[in-house]
C-alpha positions as CSV (number, residue, x, y, z in Angstrom):
1,M,14.6,-1.4,-9.8
2,R,13.6,-1.8,-6.1
3,P,10.4,-0.1,-4.9
4,A,10.8,2.6,-2.3
5,V,8.3,2.5,0.5
6,M,9.3,5.8,2.2
7,E,11.8,8.4,1.1
8,G,14.0,10.6,3.3
9,Q,16.7,13.2,2.6
10,R,19.6,10.8,2.3
11,V,18.1,7.3,2.6
12,S,14.9,5.5,1.7
13,L,13.1,2.5,3.1
14,A,12.7,0.0,0.3
15,V,11.6,-3.5,-0.3
16,L,14.2,-6.0,0.9
17,L,15.2,-8.3,-2.0
18,R,16.4,-11.8,-1.9
19,D,19.4,-10.5,-3.9
20,D,20.3,-8.4,-0.8
21,L,20.8,-11.5,1.4
22,P,24.6,-12.1,0.7
23,V,25.4,-8.5,1.9
24,V,23.0,-8.7,4.9
25,W,24.4,-12.1,5.8
26,R,28.0,-10.7,5.6
27,W,27.1,-7.8,7.9
28,Y,25.1,-10.0,10.3
29,N,28.2,-12.1,10.8
30,D,30.6,-9.1,11.2
31,R,31.5,-9.1,14.9
32,R,31.4,-5.3,15.0
33,V,27.7,-5.4,13.9
34,R,26.8,-8.7,15.7
35,A,28.2,-7.5,19.1
36,Y,25.0,-5.6,19.9
37,L,22.4,-7.7,18.1
38,S,20.4,-10.4,19.8
39,R,22.5,-13.5,20.4
40,P,25.8,-11.8,19.7
41,Y,27.8,-15.0,20.0
42,D,26.0,-16.7,17.1
43,V,27.4,-17.5,13.7
44,L,24.8,-17.7,11.0
45,F,24.9,-19.9,7.9
46,Y,23.7,-18.4,4.7
47,E,20.8,-20.9,4.8
48,D,19.8,-19.3,8.1
49,E,19.6,-15.9,6.4
50,V,17.4,-17.4,3.6
51,E,15.1,-19.0,6.1
52,W,14.8,-15.7,8.0
53,Y,14.0,-13.9,4.7
54,E,11.3,-16.5,3.9
55,R,9.8,-16.3,7.4
56,I,9.5,-12.5,7.4
57,R,8.1,-12.6,3.9
58,R,5.5,-15.2,5.0
59,E,4.7,-13.4,8.2
60,R,4.2,-9.9,6.9
61,E,1.4,-9.3,9.4
62,R,3.9,-9.7,12.3
63,H,7.1,-8.3,10.7
64,R,7.9,-5.4,8.3
65,V,11.5,-5.4,7.4
66,F,13.0,-2.8,5.0
67,A,16.2,-2.3,3.1
68,V,17.8,1.0,3.9
69,V,19.1,2.4,0.7
70,T,20.8,5.6,-0.3
71,R,18.6,7.9,-2.3
72,E,21.2,8.7,-4.9
73,Q,22.7,5.4,-5.8
74,K,20.1,3.1,-4.3
75,R,22.9,1.3,-2.5
76,L,22.0,-1.0,0.3
77,V,23.4,0.4,3.6
78,G,21.4,-1.4,6.3
79,V,18.2,-3.0,7.4
80,V,15.4,-1.7,9.7
81,G,12.4,-3.8,10.9
82,L,9.2,-3.6,12.9
83,H,8.8,-7.0,14.7
84,D,6.1,-8.7,16.7
85,I,3.5,-6.3,15.4
86,E,0.4,-6.5,17.6
87,P,-2.5,-4.9,15.9
88,T,-4.8,-5.2,19.0
89,S,-2.5,-3.4,21.4
90,G,-1.0,-1.3,18.6
91,T,2.7,-2.1,19.4
92,A,5.8,-3.3,17.7
93,E,9.5,-3.7,18.4
94,I,11.9,-1.7,16.2
95,G,15.3,-3.1,15.3
96,Y,18.0,-1.9,12.9
97,F,21.6,-2.1,11.8
98,I,23.8,-0.3,9.4
99,G,26.7,-1.9,7.5
100,P,29.9,-0.9,9.2
101,E,31.3,0.8,6.0
102,Y,28.3,3.2,6.3
103,W,28.5,4.1,10.0
104,N,28.6,7.7,11.2
105,R,26.8,9.1,8.3
106,G,23.4,9.6,9.9
107,Y,21.8,6.8,7.9
108,G,20.6,4.9,11.0
109,T,19.0,8.0,12.5
110,E,17.1,8.8,9.3
111,A,16.1,5.1,8.7
112,V,14.6,4.9,12.2
113,S,12.8,8.1,11.7
114,L,11.2,6.8,8.5
115,A,10.3,3.5,10.2
116,V,8.7,5.3,13.0
117,N,6.7,7.4,10.5
118,Y,5.7,4.2,8.7
119,A,4.6,2.5,11.9
120,F,2.5,5.4,13.1
121,T,1.1,6.5,9.8
122,W,0.6,3.3,7.7
123,L,0.2,0.7,10.4
124,N,-1.6,2.9,12.8
125,L,0.4,1.7,15.7
126,R,0.3,3.7,19.0
127,K,3.7,2.6,20.5
128,L,7.1,1.3,19.5
129,F,9.7,-0.1,21.8
130,A,13.4,-1.1,21.4
131,R,15.9,-3.1,23.4
132,V,19.5,-1.8,23.3
133,Y,22.6,-2.9,25.2
134,E,24.0,-0.2,27.4
135,P,27.5,-0.1,25.8
136,N,25.9,0.6,22.4
137,R,26.0,4.4,22.6
138,P,25.4,5.1,18.9
139,S,22.1,3.1,19.0
140,I,21.0,4.9,22.2
141,A,21.7,8.2,20.4
142,I,19.6,7.1,17.4
143,L,16.7,6.2,19.6
144,E,16.8,9.3,21.7
145,S,17.1,11.6,18.7
146,N,13.9,9.9,17.3
147,G,11.9,10.6,20.5
148,F,12.3,7.3,22.3
149,R,12.5,7.6,26.0
150,P,13.9,5.2,28.6
151,A,11.3,2.7,29.9
152,G,13.3,0.3,32.0
153,R,16.5,-1.7,32.5
154,L,17.4,-5.3,32.8
155,R,20.5,-5.3,34.9
156,R,23.5,-7.5,33.7
157,H,21.0,-9.4,31.5
158,Q,22.8,-10.1,28.2
159,Y,26.2,-11.6,27.6
160,V,28.3,-9.7,25.1
161,P,31.6,-11.3,24.2
162,G,34.5,-9.1,25.3
163,E,32.3,-7.0,27.6
164,G,30.7,-9.6,29.9
165,F,27.2,-9.2,31.1
166,V,25.7,-5.9,30.2
167,D,22.4,-4.1,31.0
168,V,19.6,-4.2,28.5
169,L,17.9,-0.8,28.2
170,L,14.3,-0.6,27.2
171,Y,13.1,2.4,25.2
172,E,9.7,3.4,24.0
173,R,8.0,6.0,21.9
174,F,4.3,6.7,21.7
175,R,2.6,8.1,18.7
176,D,2.6,11.9,19.0
177,G,0.2,13.1,21.7
178,E,-0.3,9.7,23.3
179,G,1.3,8.5,26.6
180,V,2.5,12.0,27.5
181,V,2.3,12.6,31.2
């Protein structure tokens, strides 16, 4: 049984297991998922996925990556992570994806909410940020519904196959009460 780190209404953040890698690897190579992740043109070998897992496991001070699982069946539906954690500045980048067979169910919104809570409560971070490609409207909606606000734009910065060069939008969220003007 996989330990839950934080529980929500429909999903929980749980420990990512080595046994999850075949599913995560399949999703990560799915062009629908990959289109809006970093380096969307890459194809990853299974060994790359194992190396990634080992790296995040070894570098827990810099990365916290969680399995997103349904509360009822404990079924893996996605991954959410806090990356490049900087304890001195109190910042981290949030990233996430949901398996395409689980899209449009609110799992991503709730998973990000739980990760934000974890970052601010358990890691005592003061700010999270995210990068999202402008055509990725579902991800923008997830960020905005979780209190992230636009912080900048890199114009025609990232190549996305089938869409050309797209803007990269920067979003940020401060811990409640901080950074409010």
